[in-house]
C-alpha positions in Angstrom: -42.6 4.8 -36.4 -45.6 4.2 -34.2 -44.9 1.8 -31.4 -48.5 1.1 -30.5 -49.1 -0.2 -26.9 -46.3 -0.9 -24.4 -46.1 -4.1 -22.3 -46.9 -2.1 -19.2 -50.2 -1.0 -20.8 -51.4 -4.5 -21.4 -53.9 -4.8 -18.5 -56.2 -7.8 -18.1 -59.2 -7.5 -20.5 -57.4 -5.1 -22.9 -56.5 -5.7 -26.5 -53.8 -4.3 -28.8 -53.4 -3.8 -32.6 -50.3 -3.0 -34.7 -48.1 -2.9 -31.6 -44.4 -3.5 -31.8 -42.7 -6.0 -29.5 -39.7 -8.3 -29.3 -40.5 -12.0 -29.3 -38.0 -13.6 -26.9 -37.1 -17.3 -26.8 -40.0 -18.7 -28.9 -40.8 -22.4 -28.5 -43.1 -24.5 -30.7 -45.2 -27.0 -28.8 -48.0 -29.4 -29.6 -51.5 -28.7 -28.3 -53.9 -31.3 -26.9 -55.7 -31.5 -30.2 -52.4 -31.9 -32.0 -52.2 -28.4 -33.5 -48.8 -26.6 -32.9 -48.7 -23.4 -30.9 -45.8 -20.9 -30.0 -44.9 -19.8 -26.5 -42.6 -16.7 -26.1 -42.2 -13.6 -24.0 -43.0 -10.2 -25.5 -40.8 -7.4 -24.4 -40.1 -3.7 -24.6 -38.5 -1.1 -22.4 -41.4 -1.2 -19.9 -41.2 -5.0 -19.1 -42.2 -8.4 -20.4 -45.2 -10.7 -20.5 -45.7 -14.4 -21.4 -47.5 -14.8 -24.7 -49.0 -17.6 -26.9 -49.8 -17.8 -30.6 -52.3 -20.6 -31.2 -52.4 -22.8 -34.4 -49.0 -21.4 -35.5 -48.4 -22.0 -39.2 -45.2 -23.2 -40.8 -44.7 -19.7 -42.2 -45.1 -18.1 -38.7 -42.7 -20.7 -37.2 -40.1 -19.6 -39.7 -40.8 -15.9 -38.9 -40.3 -16.5 -35.2 -37.0 -18.4 -35.8 -35.5 -15.7 -38.2 -36.7 -12.4 -36.7 -36.7 -10.5 -33.4 -39.1 -7.6 -33.8 -42.8 -8.0 -34.8 -45.9 -5.9 -35.1 -48.6 -7.9 -33.2 -52.3 -8.0 -32.7 -53.9 -9.7 -29.7 -55.6 -9.5 -26.3 -54.9 -10.0 -22.6 -56.8 -12.7 -20.7 -59.1 -11.5 -17.9 -60.2 -14.8 -16.4 -58.5 -17.8 -15.0 -55.3 -16.9 -16.8 -55.4 -13.1 -16.1 -52.4 -11.4 -17.7 -51.7 -14.1 -20.2 -51.3 -12.5 -23.6 -52.8 -14.2 -26.7 -51.3 -13.1 -30.0 -53.5 -13.4 -33.0 -51.1 -12.3 -35.7 -47.5 -11.3 -36.2 -45.7 -9.3 -38.9 -41.8 -9.1 -38.8 -40.0 -5.8 -39.2 -36.3 -5.2 -39.8 -34.2 -4.0 -36.8 -32.8 -1.1 -38.9 -36.3 0.4 -38.9 -36.7 0.3 -35.1 -36.4 3.2 -32.6 -34.3 1.4 -30.0 -35.4 3.8 -27.3 -38.7 1.9 -27.3 -36.9 -1.2 -26.3 -33.8 -0.3 -24.3 -34.1 0.6 -20.6 -34.0 4.3 -20.0 -30.6 5.8 -19.1 -30.3 6.7 -15.4 -31.4 10.1 -14.3 -27.8 11.0 -13.3 -26.4 9.9 -16.7 -25.6 13.5 -17.8 -23.8 14.1 -14.5 -21.5 11.2 -15.1 -20.9 12.3 -18.8 -20.0 15.8 -17.7 -17.5 14.4 -15.2 -16.1 12.1 -17.9 -15.5 15.0 -20.3 -13.9 17.2 -17.7 -11.5 14.4 -16.8 -10.6 13.9 -20.5 -9.9 17.6 -20.9 -7.8 17.7 -17.8 -5.1 15.4 -19.3 -2.1 17.5 -20.3 0.4 14.9 -21.6 0.0 15.3 -25.4 0.5 11.6 -26.2 -2.1 10.5 -23.7 -4.5 13.3 -24.7 -4.1 12.2 -28.4 -4.7 8.6 -27.3 -8.0 9.5 -25.7 -9.0 11.4 -28.8 -8.1 8.6 -31.1 -9.9 5.9 -29.1 -13.1 7.9 -28.8 -12.9 9.8 -32.1 -11.9 7.1 -34.6 -15.4 5.7 -35.2 -18.2 8.3 -35.1 -20.3 6.1 -32.8 -17.7 5.1 -30.3 -18.6 7.8 -27.7 -22.3 7.0 -28.1 -21.6 3.3 -27.6 -19.4 4.0 -24.6 -22.1 6.3 -23.1 -24.9 3.6 -23.5 -22.9 0.4 -22.6 -23.3 -1.8 -19.6 -20.2 -2.4 -17.5 -21.0 -6.0 -16.6 -23.5 -8.8 -17.1 -24.6 -8.8 -13.5 -21.9 -8.1 -11.0 -21.8 -4.3 -11.0 -23.0 -1.3 -13.1 -24.9 -3.7 -15.2 -27.5 -1.1 -16.3 -27.5 0.9 -19.5 -24.9 3.7 -19.1 -23.0 1.6 -16.4 -19.7 1.6 -18.3 -19.5 5.4 -18.4 -20.5 5.6 -14.8 -18.0 3.1 -13.6 -15.1 4.4 -15.7 -15.8 8.0 -14.5 -15.9 6.9 -10.9 -12.6 5.1 -11.1 -10.9 8.0 -12.9 -12.2 10.5 -10.4 -11.0 8.4 -7.5 -7.6 8.1 -9.1 -7.5 11.9 -9.6 -8.3 12.5 -5.9 -5.6 10.1 -4.8 -3.1 12.0 -6.8 -3.8 15.0 -4.6 -2.9 13.0 -1.6 0.1 11.2 -3.2 1.6 13.8 -5.6 4.4 11.5 -6.7 1.9 9.5 -8.8 1.9 10.2 -12.6 -1.6 11.8 -12.6 -2.1 11.9 -16.4 -1.1 8.3 -16.9 -3.4 7.2 -14.1 -6.4 9.2 -15.1 -6.1 8.2 -18.8 -5.8 4.5 -18.0 -8.8 4.8 -15.5 -10.9 6.3 -18.3 -9.8 3.5 -20.7 -9.4 0.5 -18.4 -12.6 -1.2 -19.5 -12.7 0.0 -23.1 -12.5 -3.7 -24.2 -16.0 -4.3 -22.8 -17.4 -2.6 -25.9 -16.4 -5.7 -27.8 -16.6 -8.2 -24.9 -20.4 -7.9 -24.5 -23.6 -7.0 -26.3 -24.9 -3.5 -25.4 -28.2 -3.3 -27.2 -31.3 -5.5 -26.9 -29.2 -8.4 -25.6 -27.0 -6.3 -23.3 -24.8 -8.3 -21.1 -24.6 -11.3 -23.3 -21.0 -12.2 -24.2 -19.8 -12.1 -27.7 -17.4 -14.7 -29.2 -14.5 -12.3 -28.6 -15.7 -11.8 -25.0 -15.9 -15.6 -24.4 -12.6 -16.4 -26.0 -10.4 -13.4 -25.3 -11.9 -11.1 -22.6 -12.1 -7.4 -22.2 -8.6 -6.9 -20.7 -6.8 -8.3 -23.7 -9.3 -6.8 -26.1 -8.7 -3.4 -24.5 -5.0 -3.6 -25.0 -5.6 -4.4 -28.7 -7.7 -1.3 -29.0 -5.1 0.9 -27.3 -2.2 -0.5 -29.3 -4.0 0.2 -32.5 -4.7 3.8 -31.3 -1.2 4.6 -30.2 0.5 4.9 -33.5 4.3 4.7 -34.4 5.3 7.9 -32.6 3.9 6.9 -29.2 6.8 6.9 -26.7 7.9 3.2 -26.0 8.2 3.5 -22.2 4.8 5.3 -22.0 3.3 2.5 -24.1 4.6 -0.1 -21.7 3.2 1.7 -18.7 -0.2 2.2 -20.2 -0.5 -1.5 -21.2 0.7 -2.6 -17.8 -2.0 -0.6 -16.1 -4.7 -2.1 -18.3 -3.3 -5.7 -18.1 -3.1 -5.6 -14.3 -6.3 -3.7 -13.3 -8.0 -6.8 -12.0 -5.1 -7.3 -9.7 -4.6 -11.2 -9.9 -5.0 -14.0 -12.3 -7.9 -15.3 -10.2 -9.9 -12.3 -11.4 -8.6 -12.4 -15.0 -5.5 -10.1 -14.9 -2.7 -11.4 -17.1 -0.3 -9.4 -14.9 -0.3 -8.3 -11.2 0.3 -4.6 -10.5 4.0 -3.7 -10.5 3.9 0.2 -10.3 2.3 2.6 -7.9 -0.2 3.7 -10.5 -1.2 0.1 -11.3 -1.9 -0.6 -7.6 -4.0 2.6 -7.3 -6.0 1.8 -10.5 -6.7 -1.8 -9.4 -7.8 -0.5 -5.9 -10.1 2.1 -7.4 -11.6 -0.3 -9.9 -12.5 -2.7 -7.1 -13.9 0.1 -4.8 -16.2 1.3 -7.6 -17.5 -2.2 -8.2 -18.0 -3.0 -4.5 -19.8 0.3 -3.9 -22.1 -0.4 -6.8 -22.9 -3.9 -5.6 -23.8 -2.5 -2.2 -26.1 0.1 -3.7 -27.9 -2.6 -5.7 -28.2 -4.8 -2.7 -29.8 -1.9 -0.7 -32.1 -1.0 -3.5 -33.3 -4.6 -3.9 -33.5 -5.6 -0.2 -36.8 -6.7 1.4 -38.4 -4.7 4.2 -36.7 -5.5 7.4 -33.8 -7.3 5.8 -30.3 -6.5 7.4 -27.7 -8.5 5.5 -27.4 -9.8 1.9 -25.0 -12.6 1.1 -22.3 -11.5 -1.4 -19.4 -13.8 -2.3 -17.6 -14.8 0.9 -19.2 -12.1 3.0 -22.3 -10.0 3.6 -23.5 -6.6 2.6 -25.3 -4.6 5.2 -28.7 -3.3 3.9 -30.2 -2.0 7.1 -31.0 1.6 7.9 -28.5 4.3 7.2 -28.2 7.8 8.8 -30.2 10.4 7.0 -27.9 12.7 4.9 -28.4 15.4 2.3 -29.9 13.7 -0.8 -27.2 12.8 -3.4 -29.5 13.9 -6.3 -29.5 17.5 -4.9 -25.7 17.5 -4.8 -25.4 16.2 -8.3 -27.8 18.7 -9.7 -25.7 21.5 -8.2 -22.6 20.0 -9.8 -24.0 19.9 -13.3 -25.1 23.6 -13.4 -22.0 24.5 -15.4 -22.3 24.7 -19.2 -22.3 21.3 -20.9 -19.0 20.3 -22.5 -18.3 18.4 -25.7 -15.7 15.8 -26.5 -13.2 17.9 -28.5 -9.4 17.8 -28.4 -7.6 20.1 -31.0 -4.8 18.3 -32.8 -2.4 19.4 -35.5 0.8 18.4 -37.3 3.5 20.9 -36.3 7.1 21.3 -37.6 10.1 21.2 -35.2 11.9 24.5 -36.1 15.4 24.0 -37.5 14.7 20.4 -38.6 12.8 18.6 -41.3 10.7 16.8 -38.7 7.0 17.1 -38.0 5.0 15.8 -35.1 1.2 15.0 -34.7 0.3 16.6 -31.4 -2.7 17.6 -29.2 -2.6 21.4 -29.1 -2.3 23.1 -25.7 -5.2 25.5 -24.7 -3.1 28.5 -25.9 -2.6 27.1 -29.4 0.7 26.7 -31.2 2.3 27.4 -34.6 5.4 25.2 -34.3 7.6 23.2 -31.9 11.0 24.3 -30.6 13.6 21.7 -29.4 15.4 22.7 -26.2 19.1 21.9 -26.4 20.5 23.4 -23.1 19.7 23.8 -19.4 19.3 27.6 -19.5 15.7 27.3 -18.2 15.8 24.2 -16.0 14.6 26.1 -12.9 11.4 26.9 -14.9 10.9 23.2 -15.5 12.2 23.2 -19.2 14.9 20.6 -19.7 17.2 19.6 -22.5 15.4 17.3 -24.9 12.0 18.9 -24.3 9.8 20.2 -27.1 8.0 23.4 -26.4 4.9 24.8 -28.2 5.4 28.3 -29.6 2.5 30.6 -30.6 3.9 33.3 -32.8 3.0 36.9 -32.4 3.4 39.9 -30.1 3.5 39.2 -26.4 1.9 41.4 -23.8 2.8 41.1 -20.1 5.9 40.4 -18.1 7.5 37.3 -16.5 6.3 35.2 -19.4 8.2 32.3 -21.1 8.8 33.2 -24.7 10.7 32.0 -27.7 13.5 34.5 -28.6 15.5 35.0 -31.7 19.0 35.9 -30.3 21.7 37.3 -32.6 24.1 34.6 -33.8 22.2 31.7 -32.1 19.4 29.3 -32.7 15.9 30.3 -31.3 16.0 30.0 -27.5 13.5 29.8 -24.6 13.8 32.8 -22.3 11.7 34.7 -19.7 10.5 38.1 -20.7 11.1 40.5 -17.8 11.3 44.3 -17.1 14.8 45.3 -16.1 15.7 47.8 -13.4 15.8 50.6 -16.0 12.2 49.5 -17.1 13.4 48.1 -20.4 12.2 44.7 -21.7 14.8 42.0 -21.4 15.3 38.3 -22.0 16.5 36.3 -19.0 17.6 32.7 -18.4 17.5 30.7 -15.2 21.2 30.1 -15.3 23.5 33.1 -14.7 26.1 31.8 -17.2 23.6 32.8 -19.9 23.5 36.6 -20.0 20.4 38.7 -19.7 19.8 40.5 -23.0 17.8 43.6 -23.8 15.1 43.2 -26.3 16.4 44.9 -29.5 16.2 44.6 -33.2 18.9 41.8 -32.9 17.3 40.1 -29.9 13.5 39.8 -30.6 10.6 38.0 -29.1 9.1 35.5 -31.7 6.2 34.2 -29.7 4.9 32.9 -26.4 5.6 29.4 -25.0 2.1 27.7 -24.6 3.0 24.1 -23.6 5.6 21.4 -23.4 6.2 17.8 -24.5 8.6 15.6 -22.5 9.4 12.1 -23.6 9.2 9.7 -20.7 
């Protein structure tokens, strides 16, 4: 669909025909001669301009009150009121027929950089329940990922530009990930997952299209923190571990730290404290960037809340854009998480799981502590990929004569024969024979918290 002229092209003395604009905040007024006229702004992604429609008819008044997008004809004043747009005719058009790229602000130049980081963080989560939660939240509705990529993070406070929600969520998750390297006792998968999802309620709290930043009824009455918990509860399903559910919800409910800033709960776990701190750091850094960008020449400080932001000269450093371009040279990733319904061998149970990278054909329940030194404990479920196994010192599933299938380590014995070894010496090492066979390789593990 032909857009016609853009607002930025409407120079004094120019005219326009069949050009598509938004009519914003129309008001009907009475002229000196008594004839009504309409005042409104016309907008598109390049900006806005004040406009008038003289001698507005009752039919045109109805159009302006019931529609947003119009094809317009008109001209731009070149005299005393240079820049004033006079519209001579309007024709409404349905929003469904509009190319929104003509009206929404362009995504930031580094948007793909943030999306690549977001995808890599999603793919890095190993816990199958948390991985499945991410897949359900972003995969249930076909447009959820697109909405999340385009959304603003706030009305004005921070990351209020198109794509701001993705940028903010990724910044918070990456900071949480880095902190886990410094404090390894933190539950890294829990923290990164909640960082990626902590503001998911903002998709319903605010408008994210033409009227981006405006609060919805749900936003005004409920707010994004509680809306986000509703979204996550619906995505968890009946098999989500109860204690893990409580931990996820606590991190979401406490990520604004205090009731003063909208948190129903204050942080009560180490992960909750880290998430709240990283959320605030991302927001404050963004506010500082915006203040620097909008500062006047020679300005040093900008008032912000109870303090000031320094906007004076900084030391010259390597341009951030150059660093970001280097980081996104890797092949682009897509949002894909393989899931399957697997049986638990020896039972009638099945489990919906996110598959490990090595794939799996079924699940095996661990009933003893024969492999505890390898990190496999009683009660764990391990993923088994059936088939021949090449290599040594690998964890495998073994069919042992007279017993249920067991997890063992495939080794080469002193006489160079393949053997099945456990971590506990009370479980004997067995040679691989027709009675003791390798069924498949262990490719992953599920541990209920």
